[in-house]
N, C-alpha and C positions, 0 to 999 in steps of 0.2 A: 931666308927662312922666316916664316911667320911665327910670331910669338904665340904661345899657347896660354899665357896667363892673362887673357883678355877679360875675364870676369863673366863671360858666357860663351856658349858654343851652340851651334845648331846642327842637328841631323836633318838632312834633306833626303827624302825617299820619294822616288818617282816610279810609276808603274801604270800599266793598262789592265783593266779588268778583262779576264778571259771572256771570249764571246759566249760561252755556255753558262756563265755565271749570272744568276738572278741578282740584279743590283740591289734589290730589297734585302737579300740574304747578306750581301757584303755590308750594306749600311747597318744592319742589325749587329753584325759582328764588330764593326768599327765603333759603334756607339756603346755597346754593352761589354765589349772585351778590350779592344785595343786602346781606346781613349782612356778608360778608367785605369788600365794597367800603367800607361805612361804617367797619368796624374799621380799615381802612388809611388813613383820612382824618386829616389833622393835627388835633390837639386832641380827637380822639374820646375819650369817657369811657364811654358805655354805650349799648346799644340794647335796647329792650323792646317786645314785641308783645302785644296783648290782643285778645280777641274780646268783643264786647258780648253779654252774656247777659240783661240786664234793661234795658229802655229802647228808645227808637227811635233812628233815625239810622244812621250808618255801623256796619258789622259789625266792621271791623278798625280798631284804633288802634295806631299805632307811635310810640314816643318815642325820639328820638335826642338824647343829651346831648353837648355840645361845650364846650370850655373857655371860649370867648369869643364874643361877638356878631360881631366882625370876622372871626374864623376861620370861623364858619358862613356869613357873607356871601360869603366867598371860595369856599367849597365850593359854595354854591348858584349861583354865577356860572360854574361850569365846564361845559364841553361834556359831561364825563362824568356830571355830575349830571343834565343835561337828557336824556341817554341813559337813565339809570336811571328818570327820570319817564316817559319814553315806554314803556319796557318795563313798568313798573307799570301804565300805562294800558291795556296789552294784556290784563291780568288783571282790572283793576278799573274801576269807574265811581264817579262822585260823589267823585273824589279832591279832598280839601281839605287845606290845610296852614296851620299857624300857627307863629309863632316866639314862644316864651315866655321871659321872664326872671323870676327870683324877685322877689316883692313886698318881701322883707325883713322881713315881719311874722312869719314862722315860721322856725325853724331849717331849713336845707337840708342 
């Protein structure tokens, strides 16, 4: 079992924008709503977004770093987070998420 007292944890969310979505609308939502929301959460450390350019699967991958597993668990349990997930689902399909902690085998 992986230890949860690692000093930080990462939420990894992957998805593909729906074909009918205007990417400019999604971009505006991400910049004006989603990113500021995450930046105002307790324990927030960083947020990064990526587009998949080689390989299959989700086209967008977002990483959110938070200070501790317990902090992230509290955030994910809020009504505000559920609202953000519903809003994201309006733009995206095949939304998947994982919670990651460092293995301890490499410097972080």
